[in-house]
Every structure is written in structure tokens, then in C-alpha cells.
N, C-alpha and C positions, 0 to 999 in steps of 0.2 A: 370452605366453599367449593374447593376442587379436590375432592378426595379421590384416592386411587382405588379403582375397583379390582376385584381378584384377578382379572386377566392382565392387569398391569397398564391398561390404557386409561387415559383420562376422558371423562365425558365432555361434551362441548360445554364451554364456560357459560354460566348463567349471567348474561349481560345485564339483566334487570337488577340483580343483586349488586352488581358493580355500581350501577347508577345510584342506587340507594345509599351505598357506602360513601360515594363521592359527595352526595348531597348532605350527608351528616358530618363530613370531615371538617374539623374546627382548627386544624393547625398541628395538633399533637395526636398521635395514635399509639396508645399503650407506651411501649418503650421507644418508639420512633418519634423523636422530638424535632420540632421546627427550630433549627439552629440559627441564631443570630450571627452577624459578622463580629469579628473581634472588636472592631471600632464601635459596634453597638453595645457590646458587653462592657468594655472599658472605655476610658477617655484619656487624652494626653495630659490632662491636668491632675492626674492622680497616679500613684504607683503602688504596686503590690509589695514593695520592699522599702524598708526604712533606711534612709541614708543620712549621714551627718551632713549638715549644711556646710558647704565649701564657699568661703568668701574671698580667699586669697590664693589665686593660682595664676601661673604665667603661661599664656598661649602663644608667646612670640615664636616658639620653635615650630609651630604649625604654619606660620606665615599665612598665605591666602587660603590655606586649607582649613583654617579654624571655622567652626560652625557659627553661623550668625544667630541662630536661634535653636530652641529645643527641637529634637526630632519629633515628627508627627506620628508617634506610636502610642497605642492605647496602653494604659497601665492596668495590668491584671495581676491578681494574686496567683499563687501556684495552683490552688484547687480550681480556680476559674479557667486557667490555661489548660490544665490536664483534662478537665471535664469537656472543654470545647473540642479538643482534638479527639478525645475518645468518642464523643457523640458523632463527630464527623466520620470517624472510622466505621461506625455502625451503619453508615449509609453506603459504604463501599461493598462491592462484591469481592470475594476472595477465593483462592483455590482451596482454602480450609473450610469453605461454606458449601461448595457444591461443584458440579461439572463446569469446566471452563472450556466451552466448545470451539474457541477460536481456531480456525484452520490456518495452516501455513505458519503457525507459531506454536511450537510444541509446549503447551502449558501443562506441566506435569507436577505431581506431588514432589515436594522437596523433603526427602527423608531427614528427620531430626538428627540422625547420626551424622549426616554430612555437615549440618550446621554446627554441631558440637566440635567436629574435627576442625572446621574452618576457624573456630574461636580458640583453638589450643595455643598456648604460649609457644613462640617460635614460628608460628604461622601468622597469627593475627597481629602480632606486634613487630614483625620483621620490617626493616627499613631498607629501601633500595640502595642506599649509600653505605651500608655496612660492609666491612671487609669480607671478601669471599670466604675466608676461613671461618668466619663466625656464623655463616648461614649455610653450612654444608647440608643440614637436614632439609631446609627449604628447597635448595637447589636439587637435592637428591629426589625429592618428591616431584619436582617439575620434570626432571629427567625420566623418572619412572613413568609418569603420565605420558610423556612424549613417546616412550617405547611402546606403550599400550596403543596409542593412536596410530602409530606406524603399522603395528601388527594387525590391528582391526581393519585397516584400510588397504593393506597390501602395498603400501607405498615405500619410498626409499628414505625420506627425511621429513622433517616437520619444522615449520616456523611457529613458535609458540606466542610471539608477541602481539599479533593482531587482536584488537579489542572485541570485535563482534563480526557479524556476517559481512556487511558491506566493506568493513576494513579488511577482512580476509580476502574478499573478492579483489580489492585493489592490490593487495599483496601478491596474489596469484598472477594478476595481469602484469604487474611490474617484473615478476620473475620471467614471464613469457617475453616481455619487451627486452629484458637484459639478455636472455638466451638468443633471441633473434639478432640483436645488435652485436653480440659476440661473434656471430657468424657473418656479420656484414650484410644482413638480410632484413632491413627495416620494412615492416609491413604496416598497413594502416587500417585494416578492416577487421572487426569482430562480428561474427554472426551470432545472433541471439534468437532462439525459437520463441514463438508466441507463448508456449507453456512454461517459460522460465520465470523465475521470481522477478518482480518489478525493479529490484535494485540492480539487476544485472546490466541492462542497457545504460542505466545512469552511471554505474561504476566504469563501464567501458568508455563512455564519453568523457568522464572525469579524467581517465588515464590517457586521454588524447587520441582515442581511436574513433573511427567512423563506424557507427552501428548500423547493421542491416538486419532486417527482420526475416525470419524463416517461418513459414506458415505451419499450422498443425493439420493433421489428417482428421477425418471425420470421427475417429475414435480417440481424439485428444492427445495424440503423440506427435513427435517431430516428423515432418514430411522428409524422409530420408532422400528421396529423389530430388526435391527442391534444394536441399542442403548440399548434396554432392555436386549438383549442377552449378552451384555458385562458387565452389572452391576454386582457388587460383593463386597466383603468385603474390596477390595483394592481401590475402586472408591470413591474419596472424593466428587466429584460432576461433573456437566456438565456445560459448558459455551455455551450458546445458544444466537443467535442474533434474535430478533423478533421485527418488521419485519426483515427478514434476508437480506443478502447482495444481493440476487437475486431480491429484491424488493417484496418478497412474505410473507404473514402472516403465521407463524407456527401454524396452526390450531390445532395441536395435543399437544400443549405445556402443557396443564393440564394433559393429559395422561402421558406425559414424566415426569412431576414433581411428580406425584403420584408414579410412578415407582421408581424414584430416591430416594424419601423420604422413601419408603418402604425398599429400599436397604441400608438405613442409610446415604445417601449422601445429598448434597445440590444443589440448582439450581441457577446459576449465569446467569443473562440476560444482554446482552449488549444493553444498552438503547440509543445508538447513533441515532437510527431511531425513537425515541419516538414521534417526531412530526407527524408521520403518524397515531398514535392511541390515542394521548392525548385527554382527554375528552370523549373517547369512550370505551376504554378498560383499566382496572386497572390490571397491572401485578401481584399485590398481590393476586388478585382473581384467577389467573392462577397457583398459587403455587410457584411463584418466591421468592427466599430468599434474593437476593441482586441484585441491578441493578444500574448502573451509569447513570446519566442524564447529557448530555453535555449542560450546560446552554448556551454556545456560539453557539449551533446548534439549539436547540429547542426553546429557550426563548430569542431570540435577540442576536445581535453581530455576524456578519458573521464569520464563521470558516475560518481561514486564513486571517482575517482582521488585524492581528498584535496584539502584546501584549499577556498577559496571558489568559488562558482559565479557565474553572471551571467545575469540574465533580463530583458533590455531589453523594453519594451512598445511596439509600434508602434500608432499611433492614427489614426483616421479624421479627416477635416476637422472633423467635428462634435465630436470629443472632444479634439483636439490643443490647443485653447486652455486646457484644464483640466489638462494634464499637470503633473507635479511639477517642482520645482527640485532641483538646478541643471541646466542644459543648456548645450551649446556653441553658439555662433553665429559664423559667419565674417563678418568686417567687410569693408567696401569695399576697404580697403588689403591684404586678404589675411590679416590677423591673426585669431586666434581669441579671442573673448570668452566668459567663463564667466558666464552669467546667474544671479545669486544674488538673495537677498531685497532687497538695496539697489537692484537694478535692476528688480525684478519689477513695480512699479507702472507702469513705462513699457513694458517688454518683454513681460511675461507676467502681466497683472493678474488673471487668473482661475485661476491655479495653485492647486491644493488644498493645497499645502505641500511637504514633503520626505518622501522614503522612507527616507533614511539621512543620516548626518552629512556624508559627502563624496560624491564623484562616482561611485564604483564601484570595481571590481577591475581594476587596470591590466593585470595578467597575462592575464586572460581576454580583454580587449579586443585586446591585441596578438596573442595566439594566433589569435583569430577572424579578425582582419584579415589576418594572414599566410596563413591557410587560404583565405580568400576570394580574395585576390590571386593566390596560387599556382595556384588552380584556374581562375579566371576564370568568366565567365558560362556558357560552354559546358561547362567542367569541373563546375560545380555541377549543371548539368542532367544530366550523366552520373552524378554521385553518386546523385541520387534514382532514376534509372533502374536503376542497379546494385543499390541497396538493395531496390527492389521486385522485381527479377529474382531476387535471392538468396532473399528470403522466399518467393516463389512456388515456387522450386525445392525448398525445404525442405517446403513444404505438400504439393506433389504427389508428393514422394518418400516421404512418410510417411502419406498419407491412406488407404492400403490396410491399414495396420496400426494406426493410431491414429485415433480418432474426431475428425473436423474438423467441428464443428457448423455452421460457415458456409462450408465448402468448396463446397457446391453453389451458393452465391450468386454464385460467380465468383472473380475474382482477388482476392487480398488486397493490402495495400499493403506496409508495411515490416516487418510481423510476422505470423507464422502462429500460429493459435490451435487448440489441441487440447484434448480432455477425457479423463478416465479411463473413460468409458463403454466397456464391453466387457472390462474387466479381470476377472480371476477374483474370486470372492467373497472379501471381506476385503482386497483389494489396492487401493491408491489412488495418486493422483498423487505423494504424498510418497515412496512406495516407489520409484517410477521415478526421482524426482529424486535420492534418496540413492544409488541404483544408478549414476547418472551420474557421481558423484564417483569411484567405483571405476574407471570407464572413462577417468578423467583429465580430466573437464570440470566446469566450474562449472555448477550446475543452472540451468535456465531459470526465469523468473518463475512461481510456482505459486499456484493458487487466486485468481487475478486475471486478467481482470475477474470480478466477482461474478455476472454474468449467466450464466456458464457453470459448471456443477458440475464440480469437479475440474480447473479450467482449467490449461493449460500454455501459456504465451505465449513464443514463440521469436522473437527478433529478431537475424538474422545481420549486419545492416548491410551497407554497400557494400564493406567492406574484405576480406571473406573470399573466398578462391579456391574454385574448384569442387572441387579436391582436398581442401582443408580441410573444406569442407561435406560431401563424401562420407564422410570419416572420422566426422564428427559424426553424420550421418544413419545410418551403419552402427551406431554405438553405440546410437542411439535405436531402431532397428529391433530390435536384439538385446534391449534392455530391454523393449520393448513386447511382444515374443513371450514373454518370461519372465513378465511380469505377467499376460498372458492365459492362460498355462499354469499359473499358480499356483506359481511357483518360490519356495519358502519362504526361500531365501537372500536374496531381495530384502527380506523383512520386517525383516531386521537390518542391511541395508547402511547405510553403507559399511563394508567390511571391511578395505580396504587404506589408508585414510586414517590420519593420526596419531591421530585419536580416533574411537571408535565413534559410533553414533547417540545423540544427547543427548535428554533430556527437554526439548523446546523450551518447553512450557508452564511448567515449573518454572523454566527459565532466564530466561524473560521476567518471571515474577511474583516470583521470589525470587533475583535475580542476586547473585552474590558478586563485588563489584568491588574490594574492599579486602583486602589481605593482613593476616591476623591470626595471631599465633602460637597454636598449639594449647594 
């Protein structure tokens, strides 16, 4: 219905054919089946497994915890169970199916080599309570990854234990707090620019700081004049995202860092967008004191792919002494020692404490190290270049049909930002995003960053080919033209998905997460 023409652009969608297809829809469409609930497939009064009847058993040891009746779970056979979840999986979008344009969350291809390494014996089956001597290989891999992260960022040390971005932000702020308290200089304010990630102010408030907002300039970057004017003896530091959430490089970061340091504060950089500058810019050279790195965004494992994440925090020479426990240290004989509380008074006396019970998520470490080693320094540099090239290709291929608020400011970095300005009356970003589902794509990030009304944030990453991007761009152009023309079919999209458009407000405020019989 929507074939690609030789130029790579899609023609406007034939809405009449969509209506006809909807009218003939009967519940199942080819291999897309209308899936029933588990409770509708099975029932509690039957089982997919044969059990011997048990007539004599003692429940006294369970006391009041003994179940009074059978659990209300449907009995299914193995084929019924497997088919149910397989059919559900066919209704999901996945990075293995197509472009994942979510901005501000680097959804990248996960090389199968990295998955294979993560499943190797000695990594996949390692236990955090094993004796250190028995896990030297795993600890050595963690230590080597730490060395790479320090070199790539130009920093002095790294805390490997934080689990993800916001956890890393908290780690960095706790390091800042510990450093200030060690100097007898308690401060209570953290400055957060409008262009920073949304977790930054939340993390600062959670850490006990009062958050003050710093406005952005017309070109989407930090207002340096406003920031430096606010610096004073009560400012503990600034949290800045670079490249920022508008997809722009904060070119005045060194000036900002020098001013913050002169005022006695520290600079925290949100490194979630590090894939746009890795191998090209070292944050340490720009005056950054702490920065988290989302291994699950920059160095393999798609964000949102399930399971735990990992957000190591690289630290400047000023903050490294205050980093958390535990951490690895290579000894003179080549062995790896894990510095814990019992060694802290000798090895790391100023540590503020721990971020978590154990050392981190081994699978994330091995995936990231395999990704780094397979690319090498030159490959990582190419990764960032390709990510920026792809984002700018999307930006310039769409800025004639979609408003690009910061397009005139020059090149973007890893993500292209658009708005719904210019859409027909009553049409919004949500309508275009829902229409994108009918085109076979996962929607981009919508209504973020908040500094742009009706924001649409597209991040193609470095993994997409020009042909793949041309298809996506063609779909976006078609939808933009329909939104500007006031195509009413967009108001009720998606039409071809397993479910129609939901009441998202009701779903968020009154979710139904537990099955109950009518």
C-alpha cells in the first residue's frame, strides 16, 4: 500500500484504502492473530501437567502462611504457553525489526559477539560471594574496562558499581558532597540548565540539594551569563548534559567549568549522550569532575532491552578520592584485588560508602568490553562520527516539512529535534507519532525536551544504513504532509496495529494490572 518510489520518498498514504482494510478486519490478519488472555486460554480447574494425587501431607510447618485454597492460575500445556508468548512477541517492535528512533536513549544494535562473550563460562555463572582468587578473570575484565573508560574520558578514576544513569548521577553528587564536607564547606544548591536530562534535577533533589534552573539561549544551549551570575558560596555545582537534550554540543562547557571551579563548586556532566563524542572529545579536558556513562547506551546492549543496566561514573583527580566502594586494583604481581570496607582505611579512606551490595552487573561489563575491544580506538571514533552524520542526515532531510527549532543554529549531534509547529489546527505531535506506528515504526521520543513545544526527538544512532534511514524519512515526510493538510485519519491512528489508540491518561492513572474475573 505504501511502496517506496525510486527517489526514496513515500507518497502520501491512501487513507481510503486504510478505511476499507479496517472495515474488513475480522480479528486476525494473516500471521497477526488476536491473542486471548492466559485466563481465556486455560482455566484454574485443569493443568497441563499430570501430578500424582497427594492425600497425606503436613502443612503445620507453614503456620498461618499455608494456602487456604488453590492459586487462581490458569492451567496450560507447554505448547499453549509457548505459543501464547510467541504470538505476543510478534506484536512488539524490536531493534532487530527496524529503526528505533527514540531520542535521548541510544537504542543501538547489540552485536551478537557481545552476547556470546557475556554468556561465556566464568562470566555468566560468576557469583559475587566467590573468593577473589577464584574470579580473577572476571575482575581483570572489570579492571580493563575501567582503564578504557578513564582513558576515553580523560579522567582520573572511575566508580564501576552504579547501575544506570540516575544511579550514576546520585553517585557523582555524593562524591561532590563528600568532597565539600571534607573541606568543611557544606553547600546546598545545584544548578541545572533547561537543556539537561530530566533526571538531573530529580537526582539533585533526592541527594538533598535545592535545585535552581538555568535558562537556555535561543540556540538551545546553556545561558552562560545567567549561570555565572548565579554562582556563589552556596552553589555546590552544576549538572550539565553534553551533548544536551536538544542534540547540541555545549561549546562553552570549558568556560562554564572554569567559572564553577573558581567559585568553589564542581561540574557534573550527564554522559548518557557520550556516543556522540566518544573518541573525539574527552570530558576531562573540558573541566568535568564527574560523569556517568551508560554502558547500556554507549557501549552495546540496547537501552530498554530488558534486564539491568550499568552506569559507571568517571571522576576527576579532585573527586576520585571520594568515590564509592568497592573497586578493583591491580597489584604488583599482576593479580586483581577488590578494595572493600576492610581495606578502605588504607586504600581509600575518604570513600563516601557504597552504592550497592556488590560490584555491579557482570553481563553489562563483558558486553561493553567486547564492544570496545572489537572496535578499537579508531572504531569508536568512527562510531561517534557515523551517529552524528546519521542524525544530521535526518535533520536536513526533514527540515523543509517539519519545524526544526534549532536547525538554523548549525549541525546537531546525535539526535535531531523537531516540533509540531505548522501542523493544521487541532493536530499535534501525538497524531504524527501514532501514525508512525501504521507505517511500521516505533515512534520517536515525544514532548521532550520540555523547552520545545510538541517536541519530536529522533536519534538514528550509528547503526542505520542510508537505505534504512531513507525509508524512515519517507514515512516521516508523508506523515508531516498529512498533519499539515489536516488529514482526519491521523486523529485516530494507529489503524493497523493490534490495538487502536488508547486513552493514555486513563491508562497511566488507573491501570489494570491484575486479572480479575467479571
